[in-house]
N, C-alpha and C positions, 0 to 999 in steps of 0.2 A: 504494500500500500504506500502511496505517496503522501508526503506532508510538505506543504509549502512553508518556507522559512522567511519570515518578514524581518525587516531591519529592526523593528522594535524589540523583537526577541533576541536578535544578535547583540544589540546594544545592551540590553538588560543582562544577558549572559556574561558579557565581557567587562561591564562596569560594576564593580563591587558597590559603588555608591548609588546605583539605580534602585529604586523602590521595589522593582520586580526581580532583582538579581537572584535571590534564593530560589524562587519558583522557576526562573529560566534556567539556572545552572542545574537544578535537579532534573528538570524535564530533558535538557540536553543530554545529560549522562544516561538517562533512560533510553532515549531514542537512538543514540549512537551505538548502544549495546545491542540493538536489534537490527533487522535487515530493512528498516524503513528507508524508503527512497526520499532523501531530503532534497527538495527542489527550490531554487530561487531564480531570479532573472539577473542579467547583467546590470539592470537598473538598481536592484537591491545592493549588489556589490558596490556600485558607484556611490550610492547613498551612504552605505556603511563605511567605506573608505574615507569619504569626506567627513562624516561625523566623528569617526575615531581619530582622524588626524587632528581635527579642530579641538576636540574635547580632551583627548588623552595622549596625543603625540604619535610620532612615527613608530615607536616600539610597539604600541598597541596595534597599529596597522600591520606591522610585520608578524606579530603573533596571530592576528586574525588570518592573514594570508597563508601562513605556514601551518597553523594548527586547526583552523576551522574550515576554510575554503575547500580543502581536500575531501571533506565529507559531503559537500554540496554538489548536486548536478545543476549546472548553470544553463538555463535556457536563454538564448540570445534573442532579443526582441527584433523582429523583422519590421520593415517599413510599413507594411499593412497593419500589423499589430500596434505599432506606434501611432499610426493615424487613428485607429479605433480608440486607443487610449486617450489621445488628445481630444477626440470628439466627445468621449464620455466625460472627461474633465470639464470641458466647456459647457456641455449640456447640464451637468450637475450644478455648476456655478457656485460651488461651496469653497470658501476660503481655506478651510482646514483639510480638505481632501486634496491630495497631491497627485501629480502625474505618475509618480512611482506607485502610489496606491492603485490608480486606475490601470496601469500596466500590469500590476500584480493580479488584479481581478481578471483582466483579459487573458493573461498567461494561464491562470488556474482554470478558467472556463475552457480554453482551447485544449488543455491537457486532461480535462476531466478530473481535476483535483478539487476535493470538497473540504479538506481540512487544512488549517494554517496554524503554525506555531507563531503566535503574535499576541501583542498586548494592545493592538490598535482596534478600536471598536468598529471601525469602518468595515472590517471583514465580516463581522456578524451582521451588520446592516445590509450587506450584499448577499446574505444567505449562506455564508460559509461557516463551518464549525471552527471556533477558535479554541486553541489549546495554549496554555493550561486552562 
């Protein structure tokens, strides 16, 4: 079974000061011990790299790249998926909903993934099952 991994979960797992760190770290240990297919997009990686670099520095980026990314199957957004994601963002017209969120929803729907490792409420609003 596949589980989409969102930036919010990655940040919570890697940042000990994050309010969701304990839950994220525990679930991460659980899921990497199984044969769960962990999926994200290149947009998630871009967002995570930028946030880690800004908030925690380059060593955190290196740790993420070397210790976490190898567990992820990265789906690369194609031009048509990007266009649908932008259209969804513009249609929604919500300040707190990001292009990365809309691209994640597009990727999940395209791949038939219904579960996400996330702390972002937008996934549940879109009908996905959020874990933890």
